[in-house]
DRENDO-1510 file (C-alpha; in Angstrom, 1 decimal, always signed):
<recs>
REC; n; res; u; v; w
REC; 1; MET; -2.5; -33.3; -27.4 .
REC; 2; GLY; +0.5; -30.9; -26.9 .
REC; 3; PHE; +0.5; -27.2; -26.2 .
REC; 4; GLU; +0.5; -26.2; -29.8 .
REC; 5; GLY; -3.0; -24.9; -29.8 .
REC; 6; GLN; -3.4; -21.4; -31.2 .
REC; 7; GLN; -4.8; -18.3; -29.3 .
REC; 8; GLN; -7.5; -17.8; -31.9 .
REC; 9; GLY; -10.9; -18.5; -30.5 .
REC; 10; PHE; -9.8; -18.3; -26.9 .
REC; 11; GLN; -12.0; -16.1; -24.7 .
REC; 12; MET; -11.0; -14.6; -21.4 .
REC; 13; PRO; -13.0; -16.1; -18.6 .
REC; 14; ALA; -16.0; -14.0; -17.5 .
REC; 15; CYS; -14.7; -14.2; -13.9 .
REC; 16; LEU; -11.9; -11.9; -14.8 .
REC; 17; ASP; -12.9; -8.3; -13.9 .
REC; 18; PHE; -9.9; -6.0; -13.4 .
REC; 19; GLY; -12.0; -2.9; -13.0 .
REC; 20; PRO; -9.8; +0.1; -12.4 .
REC; 21; MET; -6.7; -2.0; -13.0 .
REC; 22; ALA; -7.6; -2.5; -16.6 .
REC; 23; HIS; -6.4; +0.9; -17.8 .
REC; 24; PHE; -2.9; +0.5; -16.4 .
REC; 25; THR; -2.1; -3.1; -17.2 .
REC; 26; THR; -0.6; -3.1; -20.7 .
REC; 27; TRP; -1.6; -5.6; -23.2 .
REC; 28; THR; +1.9; -6.3; -24.2 .
REC; 29; ALA; +2.9; -7.1; -20.6 .
REC; 30; LEU; +0.2; -9.7; -20.3 .
REC; 31; LEU; -0.1; -11.0; -23.8 .
REC; 32; ALA; +2.6; -13.7; -23.6 .
REC; 33; HIS; +1.1; -15.1; -20.4 .
REC; 34; TRP; -2.5; -15.0; -21.7 .
REC; 35; THR; -1.2; -16.8; -24.8 .
REC; 36; ASP; +0.4; -19.5; -22.7 .
REC; 37; MET; -2.8; -20.0; -20.8 .
REC; 38; ALA; -4.7; -20.1; -24.1 .
REC; 39; ARG; -2.5; -22.8; -25.4 .
REC; 40; LEU; -3.0; -24.7; -22.2 .
REC; 41; ALA; -6.8; -24.3; -22.5 .
REC; 42; ARG; -6.7; -25.6; -26.1 .
REC; 43; ALA; -4.7; -28.6; -25.0 .
REC; 44; ILE; -7.6; -29.7; -22.7 .
REC; 45; ASP; -9.9; -31.8; -24.9 .
REC; 46; HIS; -13.4; -32.3; -23.7 .
REC; 47; SER; -14.8; -33.6; -26.9 .
REC; 48; ASP; -15.8; -36.9; -25.2 .
REC; 49; GLY; -18.2; -35.0; -22.9 .
REC; 50; ALA; -16.3; -35.8; -19.8 .
REC; 51; ASP; -16.5; -33.5; -16.8 .
REC; 52; PRO; -13.7; -30.9; -16.7 .
REC; 53; GLY; -10.7; -32.0; -14.8 .
REC; 54; PRO; -8.9; -30.0; -12.0 .
REC; 55; LEU; -6.6; -28.3; -14.4 .
REC; 56; SER; -9.4; -27.0; -16.5 .
REC; 57; LEU; -11.3; -25.8; -13.4 .
REC; 58; ALA; -8.1; -24.1; -12.2 .
REC; 59; LEU; -7.4; -22.3; -15.4 .
REC; 60; PRO; -9.4; -19.0; -14.8 .
REC; 61; HIS; -7.7; -18.6; -11.4 .
REC; 62; ILE; -4.3; -19.3; -12.8 .
REC; 63; ILE; -4.9; -16.5; -15.4 .
REC; 64; THR; -6.1; -14.2; -12.7 .
REC; 65; CYS; -2.9; -14.7; -10.6 .
REC; 66; GLN; -0.7; -14.5; -13.7 .
REC; 67; ALA; -2.3; -11.2; -14.7 .
REC; 68; LEU; -1.8; -9.8; -11.2 .
REC; 69; ILE; +1.8; -10.9; -11.1 .
REC; 70; HIS; +2.6; -8.8; -14.2 .
REC; 71; ALA; +0.2; -5.9; -13.5 .
REC; 72; LEU; +1.2; -5.1; -9.9 .
REC; 73; PRO; +4.6; -3.7; -10.7 .
REC; 74; GLU; +2.8; -1.0; -12.8 .
REC; 75; VAL; +0.8; +0.2; -9.7 .
REC; 76; LEU; +3.7; +2.5; -8.5 .
REC; 77; SER; +3.2; +4.6; -11.7 .
REC; 78; LEU; -0.4; +5.4; -10.8 .
REC; 79; SER; -1.8; +8.4; -8.9 .
REC; 80; GLU; -2.2; +7.8; -5.2 .
REC; 81; ALA; -6.0; +7.3; -5.4 .
REC; 82; GLU; -5.6; +4.7; -8.2 .
REC; 83; ARG; -2.7; +3.1; -6.4 .
REC; 84; SER; -4.8; +2.6; -3.2 .
REC; 85; ALA; -7.7; +1.2; -5.2 .
REC; 86; ALA; -5.5; -1.1; -7.1 .
REC; 87; ILE; -3.9; -2.6; -4.0 .
REC; 88; ASP; -7.3; -3.2; -2.4 .
REC; 89; LEU; -8.6; -4.7; -5.7 .
REC; 90; ALA; -5.6; -7.0; -6.0 .
REC; 91; ALA; -6.1; -8.3; -2.4 .
REC; 92; ALA; -9.8; -8.8; -3.1 .
REC; 93; MET; -9.0; -10.8; -6.3 .
REC; 94; LEU; -6.7; -13.1; -4.4 .
REC; 95; THR; -9.4; -13.6; -1.7 .
REC; 96; ARG; -11.8; -14.7; -4.4 .
REC; 97; VAL; -9.2; -17.1; -5.8 .
REC; 98; ASP; -8.8; -18.6; -2.3 .
REC; 99; ALA; -12.6; -18.9; -1.9 .
REC; 100; ALA; -12.9; -20.6; -5.3 .
REC; 101; CYS; -10.1; -23.1; -4.5 .
REC; 102; GLU; -11.7; -24.0; -1.2 .
REC; 103; SER; -15.1; -24.7; -2.8 .
REC; 104; THR; -13.8; -26.4; -5.9 .
REC; 105; PHE; -10.9; -28.6; -5.1 .
REC; 106; ASN; -10.1; -31.4; -2.6 .
REC; 107; ALA; -6.5; -30.8; -3.6 .
REC; 108; VAL; -5.5; -27.6; -5.3 .
REC; 109; PRO; -3.5; -28.3; -8.5 .
REC; 110; GLU; +0.2; -27.5; -7.9 .
REC; 111; VAL; +0.4; -25.1; -10.8 .
REC; 112; LEU; -2.4; -23.0; -9.2 .
REC; 113; SER; -0.9; -23.1; -5.7 .
REC; 114; ASP; +2.5; -21.9; -7.1 .
REC; 115; THR; +0.9; -19.1; -9.2 .
REC; 116; ARG; -1.3; -18.0; -6.3 .
REC; 117; ARG; +1.8; -17.9; -4.0 .
REC; 118; GLU; +3.8; -15.9; -6.6 .
REC; 119; ALA; +0.9; -13.4; -7.0 .
REC; 120; GLU; +0.8; -12.9; -3.2 .
REC; 121; PHE; +4.6; -12.3; -3.2 .
REC; 122; ALA; +4.1; -9.6; -5.9 .
REC; 123; LEU; +1.4; -7.9; -3.8 .
REC; 124; ASP; +3.6; -8.1; -0.6 .
REC; 125; ASP; +6.5; -6.6; -2.6 .
REC; 126; LEU; +4.3; -3.7; -3.8 .
REC; 127; ARG; +3.2; -2.9; -0.3 .
REC; 128; LEU; +6.8; -2.9; +0.9 .
REC; 129; GLN; +7.7; -0.4; -1.8 .
REC; 130; CYS; +5.0; +2.0; -0.8 .
REC; 131; CYS; +5.6; +4.6; +1.9 .
REC; 132; TRP; +2.5; +4.1; +4.2 .
REC; 133; THR; +1.7; +7.5; +5.7 .
REC; 134; LEU; -0.7; +7.8; +8.6 .
REC; 135; ILE; -2.9; +10.9; +8.2 .
REC; 136; TRP; -5.1; +12.2; +11.0 .
REC; 137; ASP; -8.6; +12.5; +9.6 .
REC; 138; GLY; -10.3; +13.7; +12.7 .
REC; 139; ASP; -12.2; +17.0; +13.1 .
REC; 140; VAL; -10.2; +18.3; +16.1 .
REC; 141; PRO; -6.5; +18.3; +16.9 .
REC; 142; LEU; -5.0; +14.9; +18.0 .
REC; 143; ILE; -2.9; +14.5; +21.1 .
REC; 144; VAL; -0.7; +11.7; +20.0 .
REC; 145; PRO; -0.8; +8.7; +22.5 .
REC; 146; GLU; +1.9; +6.2; +23.2 .
REC; 147; PRO; +2.3; +3.8; +20.4 .
REC; 148; PRO; +0.8; +0.4; +21.0 .
REC; 149; ASP; +2.8; -2.6; +22.1 .
REC; 150; GLY; +4.5; -4.2; +19.1 .
REC; 151; VAL; +5.6; -0.9; +17.6 .
REC; 152; PRO; +8.1; -1.0; +16.1 .
REC; 153; ALA; +7.4; -4.5; +14.8 .
REC; 154; ARG; +10.0; -7.1; +14.7 .
REC; 155; GLY; +12.3; -7.0; +11.7 .
REC; 156; ASP; +15.7; -5.5; +10.9 .
REC; 157; GLU; +14.8; -3.7; +7.8 .
REC; 158; GLY; +13.1; -0.5; +6.5 .
REC; 159; THR; +12.3; +2.9; +8.0 .
REC; 160; LEU; +9.7; +4.1; +10.5 .
REC; 161; LEU; +9.0; +7.6; +11.7 .
REC; 162; LEU; +6.4; +8.6; +14.3 .
REC; 163; ALA; +5.3; +11.8; +16.1 .
REC; 164; LEU; +6.3; +11.9; +19.8 .
REC; 165; PRO; +3.6; +11.0; +22.3 .
REC; 166; GLY; +2.0; +14.3; +23.5 .
REC; 167; SER; +2.4; +15.9; +20.1 .
REC; 168; VAL; -0.6; +18.0; +19.1 .
REC; 169; LEU; -1.3; +17.4; +15.4 .
REC; 170; LEU; -3.9; +19.1; +13.2 .
REC; 171; PRO; -6.4; +17.3; +11.0 .
REC; 172; GLY; -4.8; +16.5; +7.6 .
REC; 173; THR; -1.3; +16.1; +9.0 .
REC; 174; PRO; +0.9; +13.0; +9.1 .
REC; 175; VAL; +1.3; +11.1; +12.3 .
REC; 176; GLY; +4.0; +8.9; +11.0 .
REC; 177; TRP; +5.1; +6.6; +8.1 .
REC; 178; TRP; +6.9; +3.4; +7.3 .
REC; 179; THR; +8.4; +1.8; +4.2 .
REC; 180; ASN; +10.1; -1.5; +3.4 .
REC; 181; ARG; +8.7; -3.1; +6.5 .
REC; 182; VAL; +5.4; -4.2; +8.0 .
REC; 183; GLU; +3.8; -2.5; +11.0 .
REC; 184; PRO; +0.5; -4.3; +11.6 .
REC; 185; MET; -0.1; -2.7; +15.0 .
REC; 186; LEU; -0.1; +0.8; +13.7 .
REC; 187; GLY; -3.5; +0.0; +12.1 .
REC; 188; HIS; -4.8; +0.0; +15.7 .
REC; 189; PHE; -2.9; +3.1; +16.8 .
REC; 190; VAL; -5.7; +5.7; +16.9 .
REC; 191; PRO; -9.2; +5.5; +15.4 .
REC; 192; GLY; -9.5; +8.1; +12.6 .
REC; 193; LEU; -6.0; +7.5; +11.1 .
REC; 194; ARG; -5.9; +6.7; +7.4 .
REC; 195; ALA; -2.9; +5.0; +5.8 .
REC; 196; ARG; -2.0; +6.5; +2.4 .
REC; 197; PRO; +0.3; +4.6; +0.0 .
REC; 198; LEU; +2.7; +7.5; -1.0 .
REC; 199; LEU; +5.9; +7.0; -2.9 .
REC; 200; ASP; +8.3; +9.0; -0.6 .
REC; 201; GLY; +8.7; +9.9; +3.0 .
REC; 202; VAL; +7.7; +13.3; +4.4 .
REC; 203; GLN; +8.5; +15.5; +7.4 .
REC; 204; LEU; +6.1; +17.6; +9.3 .
REC; 205; TRP; +7.6; +20.9; +10.2 .
REC; 206; ARG; +6.1; +23.2; +12.8 .
REC; 207; VAL; +7.0; +26.9; +12.1 .
REC; 208; VAL; +7.0; +29.6; +14.7 .
REC; 209; ASP; +7.0; +33.4; +14.2 .
REC; 210; ALA; +9.4; +35.9; +15.6 .
REC; 211; ASP; +7.8; +35.7; +19.0 .
REC; 212; GLY; +8.2; +31.9; +19.1 .
REC; 213; LEU; +4.5; +31.3; +18.5 .
REC; 214; TRP; +3.1; +28.5; +16.4 .
REC; 215; CYS; +2.1; +30.0; +13.1 .
REC; 216; ARG; +1.8; +27.2; +10.6 .
REC; 217; ASP; +2.6; +23.5; +9.8 .
REC; 218; VAL; +4.4; +22.5; +6.6 .
REC; 219; VAL; +4.7; +19.0; +5.2 .
REC; 220; LEU; +7.7; +18.6; +2.9 .
REC; 221; ASP; +9.5; +15.7; +1.2 .
REC; 222; LEU; +12.6; +14.6; +3.0 .
REC; 223; ASP; +14.9; +16.0; +0.4 .
REC; 224; GLN; +13.4; +19.5; +0.6 .
REC; 225; ASP; +14.9; +22.2; +2.7 .
REC; 226; PRO; +13.0; +23.0; +5.9 .
REC; 227; PRO; +11.4; +26.4; +6.5 .
REC; 228; ASP; +13.1; +28.9; +8.7 .
REC; 229; ASN; +12.3; +28.7; +12.4 .
REC; 230; ALA; +10.8; +25.2; +12.1 .
REC; 231; THR; +10.9; +22.1; +14.3 .
REC; 232; PRO; +10.5; +18.5; +12.8 .
REC; 233; LEU; +7.7; +16.6; +14.5 .
REC; 234; LEU; +8.2; +13.1; +13.0 .
REC; 235; VAL; +11.0; +11.3; +14.8 .
REC; 236; PRO; +12.9; +8.3; +13.4 .
REC; 237; ARG; +12.2; +5.0; +15.2 .
REC; 238; VAL; +13.8; +2.7; +12.7 .
REC; 239; VAL; +16.3; +3.7; +10.0 .
REC; 240; GLY; +17.8; +1.2; +7.7 .
REC; 241; GLY; +16.6; -1.5; +10.1 .
REC; 242; LEU; +18.4; +0.2; +13.1 .
REC; 243; ARG; +16.1; +0.8; +16.0 .
REC; 244; LEU; +16.4; +4.2; +17.7 .
REC; 245; GLU; +15.1; +5.4; +21.1 .
REC; 246; MET; +12.5; +8.1; +21.2 .
REC; 247; PRO; +13.7; +11.3; +22.8 .
REC; 248; ASN; +11.9; +12.9; +25.7 .
REC; 249; PRO; +10.5; +16.3; +24.7 .
REC; 250; VAL; +11.5; +19.2; +26.9 .
REC; 251; HIS; +9.1; +21.4; +28.8 .
REC; 252; GLY; +7.5; +24.0; +26.5 .
REC; 253; TRP; +8.3; +22.0; +23.3 .
REC; 254; ILE; +6.5; +23.5; +20.4 .
REC; 255; GLY; +5.2; +20.1; +19.2 .
REC; 256; GLY; +2.9; +19.9; +22.3 .
REC; 257; ALA; +1.6; +23.4; +22.0 .
REC; 258; GLN; -2.1; +24.1; +21.5 .
REC; 259; PRO; -3.1; +25.8; +18.3 .
REC; 260; PRO; -3.9; +29.5; +18.5 .
REC; 261; LEU; -7.4; +30.8; +18.2 .
REC; 262; GLY; -8.4; +31.0; +14.5 .
REC; 263; GLY; -6.5; +27.9; +13.6 .
REC; 264; VAL; -3.2; +27.2; +11.9 .
REC; 265; PRO; -2.7; +26.6; +8.2 .
REC; 266; VAL; -1.3; +23.3; +7.0 .
REC; 267; LYS; +0.6; +23.2; +3.7 .
REC; 268; TRP; +1.6; +20.1; +1.8 .
REC; 269; PRO; +4.2; +20.0; -1.0 .
REC; 270; GLU; +3.0; +20.3; -4.6 .
REC; 271; GLN; +3.5; +16.8; -5.9 .
REC; 272; ALA; +2.0; +15.2; -9.0 .
REC; 273; ASP; +1.7; +12.0; -6.9 .
REC; 274; THR; -0.6; +13.5; -4.3 .
REC; 275; GLU; -4.2; +14.6; -4.4 .
REC; 276; GLU; -6.6; +16.2; -1.9 .
REC; 277; ARG; -4.3; +17.0; +1.0 .
</recs>
């Protein structure tokens, strides 16, 4: 039998649960690929009662990977919270595909291997497009330590900014960010840091008053004008793949100052992309 079977009567496998991804994947984006899989399913004839073959067993997982391939590019249009959940969900779905392959097949069908690989590439590309911003979620100010060995990671691409060692950063402020590169060791930088998948890079500005005293911190997009009497605290380590040396802060540098009694306000930019600063 050829692939001329019709989509009518085909049911999506019960194992497909896109959860929060369902609302942002458009039917038109996936319809053609679901149709192809439906025709493939109709071409598999089990009317003789024989056990399903490898291709039949692989079909639900092929559809899962195909759906991810075409849904993941839409993730960048989501809010930050939805974007983070979608990335985690996509990774979990691929893990389930891997577990199913290991328990089902002695030799994974080539079409499934190829589709699984393409879905992983799509997830990797999405991660590279995000601007992974490390936020200090502790309850007290953080004195930034030396970055761990392996930071910056190997690679001649992307951008990485980090606060200088010895910087005193308040809860809710960025410690650094990277985009278009992978920095696996930064996940072990400091317990209490949270990586947020933002769309654009930011700068943390420390503002002083007329007496040179720390009065507030302001987080702005890179294309926004800095406040008056402000010092940037995130220093470029990699720009366009070019590695840069960290400067040595001078004595009395405002980045290493202790916050005054009563605390210091932290202000983030008003962005549709961001929630709950």
